[in-house]
Structures are given as C-alpha cells and as structure tokens.
VEXDREN-2710 file (C-alpha; in Angstrom, 1 decimal):
% VEXDREN-2710
k/r/px/py/pz
1/MET/-31.7/6.6/29.3
2/ASP/-34.6/4.3/29.6
3/ASP/-38.2/5.3/28.9
4/LEU/-39.6/4.9/32.4
5/ALA/-41.8/7.8/33.5
6/LEU/-42.9/8.9/37.0
7/SER/-46.4/10.1/37.8
8/THR/-46.6/13.5/39.4
9/SER/-49.1/11.9/41.9
10/TYR/-46.0/10.7/43.8
11/PHE/-45.4/14.3/44.9
12/ALA/-49.0/14.8/46.3
13/GLY/-49.1/16.7/49.5
14/ARG/-45.5/18.0/49.3
15/ARG/-46.3/21.5/48.0
16/LEU/-43.5/21.4/45.5
17/THR/-43.3/23.6/42.5
18/PRO/-43.3/22.1/39.0
19/ALA/-39.6/23.1/38.8
20/ALA/-38.9/21.1/42.0
21/MET/-40.8/18.1/40.9
22/ALA/-39.1/18.1/37.5
23/ALA/-35.7/18.3/39.2
24/ALA/-36.7/15.4/41.5
25/VAL/-37.7/13.3/38.4
26/ARG/-34.3/13.9/36.9
27/ALA/-32.6/13.1/40.2
28/PHE/-34.2/9.6/40.0
29/GLY/-32.5/9.2/36.6
30/LEU/-35.8/9.5/34.6
31/ALA/-36.6/11.7/31.6
32/ARG/-40.4/11.4/31.3
33/VAL/-43.4/12.3/33.5
34/GLU/-47.1/11.6/33.6
35/LEU/-49.0/14.8/34.5
36/GLY/-51.5/13.8/37.2
37/TYR/-54.9/15.0/38.0
38/LEU/-53.6/17.2/40.9
39/THR/-51.9/19.4/38.3
40/ARG/-53.6/22.9/38.5
41/GLU/-54.4/24.9/35.5
42/THR/-52.2/27.7/36.9
43/GLU/-49.2/25.4/36.9
44/LEU/-49.2/24.5/33.2
45/ASP/-46.9/27.4/32.1
46/ALA/-44.5/26.5/34.9
47/TRP/-44.6/22.8/33.8
48/GLU/-43.7/23.8/30.3
49/ASP/-40.7/25.7/31.6
50/ALA/-39.7/22.9/34.0
51/CYS/-39.8/20.3/31.3
52/ALA/-37.7/22.4/29.0
53/ALA/-35.2/23.1/31.7
54/GLU/-34.8/19.5/32.8
55/GLY/-35.1/17.9/29.4
56/LEU/-38.3/16.0/30.4
57/THR/-41.0/14.8/28.1
58/VAL/-44.7/14.1/29.0
59/GLY/-45.8/10.7/27.8
60/SER/-49.3/10.7/29.3
61/VAL/-51.8/12.9/31.1
62/HIS/-54.1/11.4/33.8
63/ALA/-57.6/12.8/33.6
64/PHE/-58.9/15.1/34.7
65/CYS/-56.0/17.5/34.1
66/PRO/-55.6/20.4/34.6
67/ALA/-57.6/20.8/37.7
68/SER/-59.5/24.0/38.2
69/VAL/-58.2/26.3/40.9
70/ALA/-61.8/26.5/42.1
71/ASP/-61.9/22.7/42.8
72/PRO/-60.7/22.0/46.4
73/PHE/-60.6/18.2/45.9
74/PRO/-59.5/17.3/42.4
75/GLY/-59.6/13.7/41.5
76/PRO/-59.8/11.1/38.7
77/GLU/-63.5/10.5/39.3
78/THR/-64.7/14.1/39.8
79/PHE/-66.5/13.4/36.5
80/SER/-67.6/10.2/34.8
81/LEU/-67.9/9.7/31.1
82/ALA/-70.3/6.8/31.9
83/GLU/-72.6/8.9/34.1
84/PRO/-76.2/8.1/33.1
85/ASP/-77.3/11.6/34.0
86/GLY/-77.0/13.6/30.8
87/ALA/-76.0/17.0/32.4
88/ARG/-73.3/15.4/34.5
89/ARG/-72.1/13.4/31.6
90/ALA/-71.8/16.5/29.5
91/ALA/-69.6/18.1/32.2
92/ALA/-67.4/15.0/32.1
93/VAL/-67.1/15.3/28.3
94/ARG/-66.0/19.0/28.7
95/ALA/-63.4/18.0/31.3
96/ALA/-62.1/15.2/29.1
97/LEU/-61.7/17.6/26.2
98/ALA/-59.8/20.0/28.5
99/THR/-57.5/17.0/29.4
100/LEU/-57.0/16.3/25.7
101/ASP/-56.0/19.9/25.1
102/CYS/-53.5/19.5/27.9
103/ALA/-52.1/16.3/26.3
104/VAL/-51.8/18.1/23.0
105/ARG/-50.0/21.0/24.6
106/PHE/-47.4/18.8/26.1
107/GLY/-47.1/16.3/23.2
108/ALA/-48.5/13.4/25.3
109/ARG/-49.5/10.2/23.5
110/ALA/-52.3/9.1/25.8
111/VAL/-54.9/10.3/28.3
112/VAL/-55.5/7.9/31.2
113/MET/-59.1/7.8/32.2
114/HIS/-61.3/6.3/35.0
115/GLY/-64.6/5.3/33.5
116/GLY/-66.8/5.5/36.7
117/ARG/-68.6/3.2/39.1
118/VAL/-71.5/1.0/38.4
119/ALA/-74.3/1.3/41.0
120/LEU/-74.7/-2.4/42.0
121/ARG/-78.1/-3.7/43.1
122/ARG/-78.8/-7.0/44.9
123/PRO/-82.0/-8.9/44.3
124/ARG/-84.3/-9.2/47.3
125/LEU/-87.2/-11.5/47.4
126/LEU/-90.6/-9.7/47.0
127/LEU/-88.8/-6.3/47.2
128/GLY/-87.2/-6.0/43.8
129/SER/-83.6/-5.1/44.5
130/VAL/-81.5/-3.0/46.9
131/PRO/-78.2/-1.0/46.6
132/TYR/-75.2/-3.2/47.2
133/ARG/-71.5/-2.8/47.7
134/SER/-69.1/-5.6/46.6
135/ARG/-67.9/-7.7/49.5
136/LEU/-65.0/-9.5/47.6
137/SER/-62.3/-7.6/49.5
138/GLU/-64.0/-8.2/52.8
139/ALA/-64.3/-11.9/52.1
140/PHE/-60.7/-12.1/50.9
141/ALA/-59.4/-10.7/54.1
142/ALA/-61.7/-12.8/56.3
143/ARG/-60.5/-15.9/54.5
144/GLY/-56.9/-15.1/55.1
145/GLY/-56.0/-14.1/51.6
146/ARG/-58.2/-16.7/49.7
147/PRO/-60.8/-15.5/47.2
148/ASP/-64.5/-16.5/47.6
149/HIS/-65.2/-17.6/44.0
150/ASP/-68.9/-18.4/44.7
151/LEU/-69.4/-14.8/45.9
152/ALA/-67.4/-13.5/43.0
153/GLY/-69.7/-15.3/40.5
154/GLN/-72.8/-14.1/42.3
155/GLU/-71.7/-10.5/42.4
156/ARG/-70.6/-10.6/38.7
157/ALA/-74.1/-11.6/37.7
158/TRP/-75.6/-8.7/39.6
159/ARG/-73.1/-6.4/38.0
160/GLU/-74.0/-7.5/34.5
161/GLU/-77.6/-6.8/35.2
162/ALA/-76.9/-3.3/36.3
163/ALA/-74.1/-2.2/33.9
164/GLY/-76.2/-1.6/30.7
165/ALA/-77.0/2.0/31.5
166/TRP/-73.3/2.7/32.0
167/VAL/-72.3/1.1/28.7
168/ASP/-74.9/3.2/26.9
169/ALA/-73.8/6.4/28.7
170/LEU/-70.1/5.8/27.9
171/SER/-71.1/5.2/24.3
172/PHE/-72.7/8.6/24.1
173/SER/-69.5/10.2/25.5
174/LEU/-67.3/8.3/23.0
175/ASP/-69.5/9.5/20.2
176/ALA/-68.5/13.0/21.2
177/LEU/-64.9/12.4/22.1
178/LEU/-63.3/9.9/19.7
179/PRO/-63.3/12.2/16.6
180/ARG/-61.4/14.8/18.7
181/PHE/-58.9/12.3/20.0
182/GLU/-58.4/10.8/16.5
183/ALA/-57.8/14.2/15.0
184/ALA/-55.2/14.9/17.7
185/GLY/-53.6/11.5/17.5
186/VAL/-53.9/10.9/21.2
187/ALA/-55.1/7.7/22.8
188/LEU/-58.0/7.5/25.2
189/ALA/-57.0/4.7/27.6
190/PHE/-59.4/3.4/30.3
191/GLU/-57.6/2.2/33.4
192/ASN/-58.4/-1.0/35.2
193/LEU/-59.4/-0.2/38.7
194/PRO/-59.8/-2.3/41.9
195/GLY/-63.3/-3.1/43.0
196/LEU/-66.2/-4.9/41.3
197/GLU/-68.0/-1.6/40.7
198/ALA/-65.2/-0.1/38.6
199/PHE/-66.2/0.6/35.0
200/PRO/-65.5/-0.5/32.3
201/ASP/-64.3/-4.0/33.2
202/PRO/-62.3/-5.8/30.5
203/ALA/-65.4/-7.4/28.8
204/GLU/-67.2/-4.1/28.7
205/LEU/-64.2/-2.3/27.2
206/ASP/-63.7/-5.1/24.7
207/PHE/-67.4/-4.6/23.7
208/LEU/-67.0/-0.9/23.4
209/ARG/-63.9/-1.3/21.2
210/ARG/-65.9/-3.4/18.9
211/ARG/-68.7/-0.9/18.9
212/PHE/-66.2/1.9/18.3
213/PRO/-63.3/0.4/16.2
214/SER/-61.0/3.4/16.7
215/PRO/-57.2/3.1/16.9
216/CYS/-57.4/5.7/19.7
217/LEU/-59.6/3.8/22.1
218/GLY/-58.1/1.2/24.4
219/ALA/-56.8/0.2/27.8
220/TRP/-54.3/1.3/30.4
221/TYR/-53.1/-1.6/32.5
222/ASP/-52.4/-0.8/36.2
223/VAL/-50.3/-3.6/37.5
224/GLY/-51.2/-3.1/41.2
225/HIS/-54.9/-2.8/40.4
226/GLY/-54.8/-5.9/38.2
227/GLU/-53.1/-7.8/41.0
228/ARG/-55.7/-6.8/43.5
229/LYS/-58.6/-7.7/41.2
230/ALA/-57.1/-11.1/40.5
231/ARG/-56.4/-11.8/44.2
232/VAL/-60.0/-11.3/45.3
233/GLY/-61.4/-13.4/42.4
234/ASP/-62.4/-10.5/40.1
235/TRP/-60.8/-10.8/36.7
236/PRO/-57.7/-12.9/36.6
237/GLN/-54.8/-11.2/34.9
238/ALA/-54.5/-13.7/32.1
239/GLU/-58.1/-13.1/31.1
240/THR/-57.7/-9.3/31.2
241/LEU/-54.6/-9.4/29.1
242/ALA/-56.1/-11.9/26.6
243/LEU/-58.9/-9.4/26.0
244/LEU/-57.1/-6.1/26.2
245/GLY/-53.4/-6.7/25.9
246/GLY/-53.3/-5.9/22.2
247/CYS/-55.0/-2.5/22.7
248/THR/-53.2/-1.4/25.8
249/PHE/-51.4/1.9/25.4
250/GLY/-49.6/2.1/28.7
251/ALA/-49.2/0.7/32.3
252/HIS/-48.9/2.0/35.8
253/LEU/-46.1/0.2/37.6
254/HIS/-46.3/-0.5/41.3
255/ASP/-46.4/-3.5/43.6
256/VAL/-48.9/-5.0/46.2
257/ALA/-47.8/-5.8/49.7
258/GLY/-49.8/-7.7/52.3
259/LEU/-53.3/-8.5/51.2
260/GLU/-54.2/-5.4/49.2
261/GLU/-51.7/-2.6/49.9
262/ASP/-50.9/-1.4/46.4
263/HIS/-48.8/1.5/45.1
264/ARG/-45.7/0.1/46.7
265/ALA/-42.3/0.3/45.0
266/PRO/-41.9/-2.3/42.3
267/GLY/-40.1/-5.4/43.6
268/GLU/-41.3/-4.9/47.2
269/GLY/-44.5/-6.9/47.0
270/GLY/-46.1/-10.0/45.6
271/VAL/-46.7/-9.1/41.9
272/ASP/-45.6/-11.8/39.5
273/TRP/-43.8/-9.5/37.2
274/GLU/-42.5/-12.3/34.9
275/ALA/-46.1/-13.2/34.1
276/LEU/-46.6/-9.6/32.9
277/ARG/-43.5/-9.5/30.7
278/PRO/-45.3/-10.1/27.4
279/LEU/-47.2/-6.9/28.0
280/LEU/-44.8/-4.7/29.9
281/ALA/-41.8/-5.3/27.6
282/ARG/-43.8/-4.6/24.5
283/PRO/-42.1/-1.9/22.3
284/GLY/-43.9/1.4/22.4
285/LEU/-45.8/0.8/25.7
286/LEU/-45.9/3.8/28.0
287/ARG/-44.4/2.7/31.3
288/VAL/-45.2/4.9/34.3
289/LEU/-44.1/4.4/37.9
290/GLU/-47.0/5.2/40.2
291/PRO/-45.8/4.8/43.8
292/ALA/-47.8/6.2/46.7
293/PRO/-46.5/9.5/48.2
294/ASP/-45.4/7.7/51.3
295/VAL/-42.9/5.5/49.4
296/SER/-39.5/6.7/50.4
297/ALA/-37.0/8.0/47.8
298/GLU/-34.7/5.1/48.7
299/ALA/-37.5/2.6/48.1
300/LEU/-38.4/4.2/44.8
301/ARG/-34.7/4.1/43.7
302/ARG/-34.7/0.4/44.5
303/GLY/-37.9/0.0/42.5
304/ILE/-36.4/1.8/39.5
305/ALA/-33.3/-0.4/39.7
306/PHE/-35.6/-3.5/39.9
307/LEU/-37.5/-2.4/36.8
308/ARG/-34.4/-1.6/34.8
309/ALA/-33.0/-5.1/35.6
310/PHE/-36.4/-6.6/34.7
311/PHE/-36.4/-4.9/31.3
312/GLY/-32.7/-5.6/30.8
313/GLU/-31.6/-2.0/31.0
314/THR/-28.6/-0.6/32.7
END
C-alpha cells in the first residue's frame, strides 16, 4: 500500500457520514486521509471510529478544523494569522490551536494553513494610493495563455510595499503558536495559493523561517496552485522550490486544465510532473490528492494510477 492520502474536501457537498467517506477512501485503494476544513466538531468521534474501522491514518489536517457547528460557511480563510487587527488575529490563533489539538488527537504530522491576503494598493499621482486587485490572471487570459511579465513586475513592487504589516502580524501569531506546535511535534505548513495577494509568498515565508528557525515551521506545496502562479508570471516553480523545497512538509496533488482550471485529476492537465519529481518523490513527504468534488470517481482512479506509476509504485 502506498502512502498517498485523499483530502476529505473531495466529498464536499455530498452529505456523507465519516464512515461513508472512510469507506470510499479505502475503495480507492488508499489508507490515509487529510481532514479538511469542512470537518465539523460534532464529527470527530465518528471520524475516530471510521478510521479505526477502515484502517486509515490521518497524515495532515487542513486548518481550520474542526469547524464549529455554528459556522454556516467554514473555510480555510475564515481566520487569518496574518490579520493586522489584533482582536481578529487573536481569534485566528485560537482557531489554529484548536486545529493543532485536532491534529494531535488523530496523530497527524502537519497542519496545513492559509496565511491570508495582502491588501494591495496602487500608487496614484497626487492622491497617494488606492485599493487594487491583481490583474495577472485577467491579462493571462486576454493574451491567450501568455503572462504579462511587465505587469507582474509592477504588481510585485506594489505588493512588497504593502506586505510589511502582514509579515509583522504573522510574526506575532508565530510567537504564540510555535512553542505549542514544537511541544506537540506537529508541523505548521503554509500553503502556496494562487493570486498575487496570497500570503505568505515564498520570499516572505523564507524570511519568516529565518526569523523563527523552528523545525516545525515550513511550507506546503500545492501543485496546481504552483502551476497557476507560474503560468501567469507570479513565482516560477523553480524559484519557489529553490527557496522552500527543503522545508516543505507535504504537497497537494492535482492538475491544471485549460488556462487556470485546477483541482483536476493528476495526469489530466498540463502540469510538468517530472519537473516536480525531486520534491514529490522525497522520502517522508506527505502526499495528498486534492481533486475538486466534481472530479468523477473514474477520473480519480486514473489519477491515482497515474501517480502510482509516476512514483514507481504498483
């Protein structure tokens, strides 16, 4: 049995019990899961029973997990550890610690975390600056799948001017969190996300790792997100891996079809998997399939077979 895992986010919207999801994971020939942020606090006992019944292990937990029954729309960015507002950041720290407790309960090795979104601002002559949303994806589509590198450089400069408050805010959160993660022996892994606003970017995470030289602080490499960022001219994969490959605890595995349609089954898109082999084949890396819920069971089985062949497994 290989060590591939399936994210429970694949089952979003299907109203399945933990027992049914665990049985489906087993039916795909897998023995490991990542508990996703849609997992409710009322389901944890049932997940323990389901894992025991199916012989599954939990390798990673995606923050924020478990979700409160009072939250109608749980998500990975309900809270942000890089929130400049102190009260909201404190709420994020509490939610991260609850996720850590969940990881410890299930014996998971890593917590996958979204860091937040930088509020970009564009300089405007005589008026200071104005709020701005990245146009890299829009430009990429308008140019027929070619990145606008001039725009990327301009937007990157604006981001660097704006990001300092988020670096400082995340530093405050890490001060509170890392001693707890270190005591538990659980990794806090920040995922690369598509979009220029996504925080932290590889350079920022590298800076934070030098500020906080903890063995529990590192990266989570999402293959589809990395592909999307590279395609639009935002952080080439080689540069990302050069900075963070050595501190990457795990990876989300999915493909990208068309221009930017990610979370497809592996092997059914344009990702250059061979270029990622040095990272993905590294011993001890947590490898988690993260297909969209609309990926069919047949397509997912083909994706699992593709990955097993890629990793030289049978």
